[in-house]
N, C-alpha and C positions, 0 to 999 in steps of 0.2 A: 527395604528400598527407598531410595533417593529422590528427592520432586525437587524441580527447579524453576524459575519464572523461564517462559520461553522468550528472552528481548524483553520489551514491553509490550508485548500485544496481548499482556491482564490474563497467558494462560499458564497452567501452572502443569510441567511433563515432570513424568519420571524418567531419569536420565538413560535408560533405555526403553527405545522405542523397538518395540515390534514389527521389523519391515515384511510385509505381508506376501511377496513376491511369492516367496519361495514356497506358501500354502499351495499354492495355482496351480493353473493348466502351463503356466510359463515351466515351471519348474516340478517341485512332487505331485502336482496333481494328486492332491491328498482326496478320496473322499470326504461328502462333504459333514458327515460326523464326526470324522475325524481332526479336520482342521476344525469347524467348531470347536469342538474339543480341546484341541491346544490353545485355541486363541482364550477357552474360559478359561485352563489351568492359569494363560499368563497372568490375567485376571484377578485371579484369585494369588497367585504369588505377588499382587504389587505393580506389574505393569498397568498403566491408565493410556499411553499413548499409541498407537498404533500407526504405519504408513502404510499407504494402497495405494490405486490410481483406476482410474476410467480403464484403460489398455490392458491391467493385470485380470479384469471380468472376475473377481471373487467377493467381491461384497458380502455375498450370500452367508461365506463364512461366519464374517464379521457382524451382522447382522441375526445370523444362529445364536450367536455367541450369547449375544449384547441380553437379547431376550428372558426378560427378569433378573438382569442383571441392575442391581439398584447404586452401585457406587458411575461416579464420574469415570468417561468414558471420553479421549482426544482421539479426534481422526484426523488424519489428514489424508485427503487426499491430493489428483491431479489428472492433467488434462494436455495432453496435447491441441486442445483446439486453439485456434487459430484469428476467426470469426466469430461476431457477440452470440452470432443464431450457435455456433459450435461448441459453444462454452455455455450458452443459456441451455444449451439439452446436455452437457455433462453435468452441469451441479444441479437441475432438478434428475438428475438420472439416478447420479450418487443419492440425492435425497428419499429417493420412493425406494433404491431398494436396499438400502441402511434403515429408513420405518424412521428417518428424522429432522424434523423441523429445520436443523441448522447444521451446516457443514461446518468444524473447526478452524480448520486450514485448509483453503483450496491454492493451491500451485500450478504455475505452469510446469508445464512437463520435460524437464532435457532440453535444456535452453543451453541449444549447441554454439554460441557465442554472442556479444553482443548484437548483429544485427539481427539472430534470429528473435533475438529477446525484443528489439523494434517492431519487427514483423509481428508477432503477439501482441502488441499495443489494442487492438480493439476487445482481444479476450484477456487483457486487465482491466481494462477501462469499464468491462461485465463483472468482472469480479471487485470492482473499484466500489461499482453500483450494490452489487448484490451485497455488501460487509454494511455501504452506510441502511439495508434496509432491513440487517437482522441475519440474511439469508446464510454470511457466513460471517466466522470473527474473525478472521487474519488471510492478507493474501501473500504471497509471494512467488520461487521459484523454485526448482531443482535446478542443478546443473551440475555437468563434469568441466566443464569449462573457465579458464581464470578471467576475461575477459567481461565473460556475462557475469563471474562471482563480484567484481569487480563494480561493475554497472548497479547489479542490483543493491551491493551495498550502498551504495550513495541514493538512491531512488527511494525519496520520502513514501511512495504508493509502497513498497517494498514493507512486511511485518517481520517476514522469515525467508529463509536462506537457508534450503537442503542442499549441501554441497558433497560433492565426491572429496573425502579424504583419506588415507591410509597411510602406514608406517614407509611403505615402500614407494609412495607416489604412483603403484601401478592407477592408469586411466586419466588420470590430469588429463586436461586437450590446453594445449594453451601456453604451459610452462612448468614451473616444478613446482613441488611438492611445497617449498618453503613459498614462492609466489602464493599457493592455493591457502598457506596458513595465512599470511598477510591479508590477503582479501579476506578473509574469515575475521581477523581482531578488525578491521576496517569495519565492518558488519556489526561486528559487537558492540564496537567504542559508537556506533551510529544508533543502536538502539534495537539490531535485528535479532531477532531471535533465529540461533544458528543447531539445526542438528546437520550429523555427519553420516555418510552414507560408504557400501562396499570397507569395513573395517579392514573383511580377512579378503580383499580381491574380489569379492563375487565367489568366496571357496578356493581360488586362486593360488594362498598360499597355506591350506588346511593344515600344513605340516607345524606350522609355527603359529596355529590360529589362539592360541592361549596369551604368547606376547604380543600378538599383535591384538588384541580386543583390549590388554592390557593399555598398550600403548594410546588405542582412539581415548577411552574413558578418560585419559591422564590429559588431552588435550585442554585447555583451558578457553579458548575460543567455544569449543561447542556446549551447550546445553544438553544436547542428548545424542546419544548415538544409536542409530537405525540399526540394525542387526535382523539378519533374517533365519527363521526355526522352523525345522519342518517335522519334530519328533520332542518328546517329554524330556530325552536326553540333553538337548541343544539347552534347550530352556534353561531346565536346573545347572547344567554347567555355563552359560553366559551370566545367570545371575552369579553365581560363586565368584566365576575371574572376574566380574566390573567388581563384586564386592573385594577383593585381594584373594579370598579360596581355592581352594585343589579344587575343588571340583570333583565329588566321585563317580558321579555318571559320565564322567570323561570318556571312561574307559568304553562308554556304548555309544559312544558317535562315529560314528564312519570317515573317518582321516583319509580314506583311500582317495587319490588322483585322480581330481575329475575329468573327466572326458567330452567331447562332442561326438556323434552317431551322426554322420553322414549318408546318407543311402543314397549309393549309386545304380538302382536296379532305375529301370526305361521311367520312373515318374516322374526322376527326376528330371527339370526339361532347359534346366541354366537358366533360367530366366534372370536371375540375379538379385529376386527381390528380398533373399540374407545379405548380400552385400551390402547392396545397398543400403540397410534399413541399420547395418552393424555400428552402433554409435562408436569403433575403435576402430572400423578398417581390419580387424581381425580374419575375416574370410574375401580370399580375392577368386577372379577366375582364371587360372593357368593354363594353357593346352588342352581349353572344355573341360576343365576341371575344377570342382570348388575345394581351394587350399584350404586350409584352419590353422593358424597363426597362433598356435594357445597361449605364446609367451605376453603377446595384447589381449586376450580374453577376457572380461569381466565376469563371464558367466552368467550373465542378464535373462539370458532368454529370449529375447528379442525375436530373433533370427529365427526361433522355431515358432515364435506368432508371423512373425511375416512370411513363413512357405508355403505358397497353397497347396501342396501336392505334403505335407505333412512327414518332408521329406529327414527334417532336422530333429535330433532331443539329444539331450544330457546322460550321462548314467554314470 
């Protein structure tokens, strides 16, 4: 496993970051012992960098996996908090649930544009104070948006930028693939740590996953690549592909086309919570029916969490 400095943050991370959204209730919803065992296997394979979030509700997997582990583990968490109070709660929740005195990296979650980042200033200022107090080591944002990425790249308060980047540019908002690469290059030039997400579009192009992952790890502006994994075969294969090997476990990976299941029973009230939550506008209400536009979907699972009646799932 290769390890790199995350910009000038002073944090050393494995080039492969385990994106943990996939193990929790927004995706595979693994039993606690299975998810924790997978995280522990990643640790044993040399991965020391794990990305999570308040919204994922999966801290318990990491806490159980880290129990008794003697090596260094870097945790990046995120919160949609906008106020001082909300962010204070988010940081303390993470510290308690993860059984850690300090969270290595804490990010403003999914900043949709530069204006949203400005609106989150009170939460950012809390994180800056938490860093000064030794509760957080590095502060940053996650985003799919070009304008937010460019702004973060120039802000002295930001240590780490977690941005969407894949070879097709799927999911990038406010510009092109090249625009995002330029923003990340600027961030790197300014000493920011950069790690990227959605290398295979959240599973949207699983049929060419190997090429997409190899492309992502070849991107010079990225210190690390966050990839979601839900079983041992994916873990072993992703490491192999990262290292330029074929991956003997690849045949065991389910490369079937992913689908969104919309339950059309009366439980769905057409409240539009899923539509409003989707960062990609992949869901629309048309003639009193929820329509899924697959070509825009990142399979992030956020619509699942937003639905108050549990009418949405992935298969």
